[in-house]
N, CA and C atoms as a LAMMPS dump frame, in Angstrom:
ITEM: TIMESTEP
0
ITEM: NUMBER OF ATOMS
219
ITEM: BOX BOUNDS ff ff ff
-5.0000000000000000e+02 5.0000000000000000e+02
-5.0000000000000000e+02 5.0000000000000000e+02
-5.0000000000000000e+02 5.0000000000000000e+02
ITEM: ATOMS id mol type element x y z
1 1 1 N 249.381 368.285 387.344
2 1 2 C 250.586 367.645 386.863
3 1 3 C 251.495 368.72 386.287
4 2 1 N 252.656 368.807 386.813
5 2 2 C 253.589 369.823 386.33
6 2 3 C 254.753 369.147 385.628
7 3 1 N 255.347 369.869 384.733
8 3 2 C 256.507 369.34 384.014
9 3 3 C 257.724 370.151 384.402
10 4 1 N 258.8 369.481 384.511
11 4 2 C 260.035 370.172 384.842
12 4 3 C 260.586 370.83 383.576
13 5 1 N 261.473 371.777 383.718
14 5 2 C 262.041 372.441 382.534
15 5 3 C 262.799 371.483 381.625
16 6 1 N 263.267 370.364 382.165
17 6 2 C 263.99 369.4 381.344
18 6 3 C 263.059 368.591 380.453
19 7 1 N 261.781 368.541 380.783
20 7 2 C 260.833 367.729 380.03
21 7 3 C 259.932 368.581 379.136
22 8 1 N 260.395 369.731 378.743
23 8 2 C 259.587 370.603 377.894
24 8 3 C 259.374 369.985 376.52
25 9 1 N 258.363 370.449 375.858
26 9 2 C 258.088 370.01 374.489
27 9 3 C 259.111 370.68 373.568
28 10 1 N 259.908 369.881 372.889
29 10 2 C 260.967 370.442 372.051
30 10 3 C 260.459 370.887 370.69
31 11 1 N 259.198 370.658 370.402
32 11 2 C 258.667 371.081 369.108
33 11 3 C 258.65 372.598 368.975
34 12 1 N 258.638 373.296 370.081
35 12 2 C 258.648 374.752 370.034
36 12 3 C 259.977 375.28 369.516
37 13 1 N 261.048 374.546 369.746
38 13 2 C 262.38 375.01 369.39
39 13 3 C 262.733 374.739 367.931
40 14 1 N 262.083 373.783 367.3
41 14 2 C 262.434 373.436 365.925
42 14 3 C 261.652 374.312 364.953
43 15 1 N 262.33 374.871 363.959
44 15 2 C 261.624 375.713 362.989
45 15 3 C 260.791 374.867 362.028
46 16 1 N 259.776 375.458 361.479
47 16 2 C 258.931 374.767 360.504
48 16 3 C 259.705 374.607 359.199
49 17 1 N 259.475 373.525 358.475
50 17 2 C 260.185 373.35 357.205
51 17 3 C 259.787 374.438 356.214
52 18 1 N 260.745 374.83 355.369
53 18 2 C 260.486 375.896 354.404
54 18 3 C 259.486 375.447 353.344
55 19 1 N 259.587 374.201 352.917
56 19 2 C 258.684 373.655 351.904
57 19 3 C 257.999 372.442 352.516
58 20 1 N 256.713 372.342 352.326
59 20 2 C 256.002 371.211 352.919
60 20 3 C 256.338 369.926 352.168
61 21 1 N 256.258 368.823 352.865
62 21 2 C 256.567 367.542 352.243
63 21 3 C 255.526 367.165 351.202
64 22 1 N 254.305 367.628 351.37
65 22 2 C 253.261 367.343 350.382
66 22 3 C 253.582 368.02 349.049
67 23 1 N 254.092 369.248 349.089
68 23 2 C 254.454 369.955 347.859
69 23 3 C 255.62 369.256 347.166
70 24 1 N 256.599 368.818 347.941
71 24 2 C 257.742 368.104 347.363
72 24 3 C 257.277 366.806 346.721
73 25 1 N 256.361 366.103 347.368
74 25 2 C 255.838 364.859 346.81
75 25 3 C 255.154 365.104 345.472
76 26 1 N 254.284 366.103 345.411
77 26 2 C 253.541 366.35 344.171
78 26 3 C 254.434 366.869 343.058
79 27 1 N 255.406 367.691 343.379
80 27 2 C 256.343 368.162 342.354
81 27 3 C 257.139 366.983 341.811
82 28 1 N 257.605 366.115 342.679
83 28 2 C 258.339 364.927 342.229
84 28 3 C 257.487 364.006 341.388
85 29 1 N 256.224 363.833 341.768
86 29 2 C 255.316 362.98 341.003
87 29 3 C 255.057 363.552 339.62
88 30 1 N 254.825 364.847 339.539
89 30 2 C 254.556 365.483 338.244
90 30 3 C 255.791 365.437 337.351
91 31 1 N 256.964 365.706 337.902
92 31 2 C 258.195 365.666 337.11
93 31 3 C 258.463 364.254 336.612
94 32 1 N 258.297 363.253 337.469
95 32 2 C 258.498 361.865 337.055
96 32 3 C 257.51 361.465 335.971
97 33 1 N 256.248 361.834 336.124
98 33 2 C 255.241 361.531 335.11
99 33 3 C 255.532 362.216 333.789
100 34 1 N 255.975 363.477 333.846
101 34 2 C 256.302 364.204 332.618
102 34 3 C 257.483 363.563 331.904
103 35 1 N 258.499 363.149 332.649
104 35 2 C 259.647 362.479 332.023
105 35 3 C 259.247 361.144 331.407
106 36 1 N 258.373 360.415 332.072
107 36 2 C 257.898 359.147 331.526
108 36 3 C 257.13 359.368 330.227
109 37 1 N 256.229 360.336 330.217
110 37 2 C 255.453 360.611 329.005
111 37 3 C 256.332 361.114 327.872
112 38 1 N 257.319 361.94 328.187
113 38 2 C 258.241 362.418 327.157
114 38 3 C 259.028 361.247 326.559
115 39 1 N 259.529 360.36 327.402
116 39 2 C 260.269 359.198 326.909
117 39 3 C 259.397 358.265 326.094
118 40 1 N 258.156 358.079 326.511
119 40 2 C 257.235 357.23 325.747
120 40 3 C 256.945 357.84 324.385
121 41 1 N 256.804 359.16 324.323
122 41 2 C 256.531 359.828 323.048
123 41 3 C 257.735 359.72 322.114
124 42 1 N 258.939 359.858 322.657
125 42 2 C 260.145 359.78 321.836
126 42 3 C 260.373 358.374 321.283
127 43 1 N 259.918 357.365 321.961
128 43 2 C 260.188 355.979 321.56
129 43 3 C 258.938 355.262 321.07
130 44 1 N 257.969 355.983 320.569
131 44 2 C 256.683 355.389 320.204
132 44 3 C 256.737 354.552 318.938
133 45 1 N 257.744 354.709 318.1
134 45 2 C 257.773 353.989 316.828
135 45 3 C 258.744 352.823 316.823
136 46 1 N 259.331 352.456 317.917
137 46 2 C 260.31 351.372 317.916
138 46 3 C 259.762 350.103 318.551
139 47 1 N 258.461 349.929 318.558
140 47 2 C 257.861 348.76 319.193
141 47 3 C 258.189 347.48 318.432
142 48 1 N 258.355 347.552 317.112
143 48 2 C 258.625 346.345 316.342
144 48 3 C 260.065 345.876 316.499
145 49 1 N 260.979 346.716 316.943
146 49 2 C 262.37 346.307 317.106
147 49 3 C 262.511 345.178 318.116
148 50 1 N 261.698 345.167 319.128
149 50 2 C 261.75 344.093 320.115
150 50 3 C 261.401 342.75 319.504
151 51 1 N 260.451 342.732 318.582
152 51 2 C 260.071 341.478 317.928
153 51 3 C 261.143 341.006 316.952
154 52 1 N 261.85 341.95 316.327
155 52 2 C 262.958 341.574 315.446
156 52 3 C 264.056 340.9 316.261
157 53 1 N 264.39 341.48 317.394
158 53 2 C 265.413 340.897 318.264
159 53 3 C 264.95 339.543 318.782
160 54 1 N 263.673 339.423 319.147
161 54 2 C 263.143 338.16 319.647
162 54 3 C 263.279 337.055 318.604
163 55 1 N 262.953 337.358 317.361
164 55 2 C 263.064 336.342 316.308
165 55 3 C 264.524 335.968 316.062
166 56 1 N 265.407 336.953 316.114
167 56 2 C 266.832 336.672 315.935
168 56 3 C 267.356 335.789 317.065
169 57 1 N 266.944 336.048 318.285
170 57 2 C 267.378 335.234 319.426
171 57 3 C 266.81 333.827 319.316
172 58 1 N 265.564 333.703 318.881
173 58 2 C 264.99 332.361 318.7
174 58 3 C 265.773 331.567 317.662
175 59 1 N 266.146 332.206 316.56
176 59 2 C 266.951 331.518 315.549
177 59 3 C 268.335 331.18 316.09
178 60 1 N 268.898 332.051 316.893
179 60 2 C 270.207 331.786 317.488
180 60 3 C 270.136 330.589 318.432
181 61 1 N 269.098 330.534 319.261
182 61 2 C 268.949 329.41 320.185
183 61 3 C 268.6 328.108 319.465
184 62 1 N 267.983 328.206 318.293
185 62 2 C 267.651 327.012 317.517
186 62 3 C 268.858 326.478 316.752
187 63 1 N 269.973 327.211 316.79
188 63 2 C 271.179 326.746 316.117
189 63 3 C 271.338 327.291 314.71
190 64 1 N 270.526 328.26 314.309
191 64 2 C 270.613 328.82 312.961
192 64 3 C 271.511 330.046 312.882
193 65 1 N 272.067 330.465 313.981
194 65 2 C 272.919 331.653 313.988
195 65 3 C 272.099 332.909 314.234
196 66 1 N 272.784 334.048 314.354
197 66 2 C 272.081 335.305 314.62
198 66 3 C 271.494 335.921 313.348
199 67 1 N 270.485 335.279 312.783
200 67 2 C 269.852 335.75 311.545
201 67 3 C 268.357 335.938 311.784
202 68 1 N 267.724 336.767 310.936
203 68 2 C 266.288 336.978 311.041
204 68 3 C 265.536 335.807 310.436
205 69 1 N 265.961 335.352 309.263
206 69 2 C 265.339 334.208 308.594
207 69 3 C 266.308 333.033 308.606
208 70 1 N 265.819 331.875 308.995
209 70 2 C 266.668 330.683 309.027
210 70 3 C 267.124 330.345 307.613
211 71 1 N 268.385 330.001 307.46
212 71 2 C 268.934 329.648 306.16
213 71 3 C 269.602 330.809 305.454
214 72 1 N 269.424 332.026 305.89
215 72 2 C 270.082 333.185 305.289
216 72 3 C 271.294 333.57 306.116
217 73 1 N 272.332 333.999 305.427
218 73 2 C 273.537 334.455 306.126
219 73 3 C 274.007 335.746 305.546
């Protein structure tokens, strides 16, 4: 079985990538993980703020206004 010059394998003509896709994947994964851990460390003490907002929203929806304790203004 012979191939004509028009049906050659074109993979010979394309250069190899300078950086492998596996290296790019791992660098991106490590950078993303490091940014996530840094952000988690910076915001580690504000966990109770969400509960304060939740209680304020519950009071607002109950008709008491945007207050932490019902009856206070």
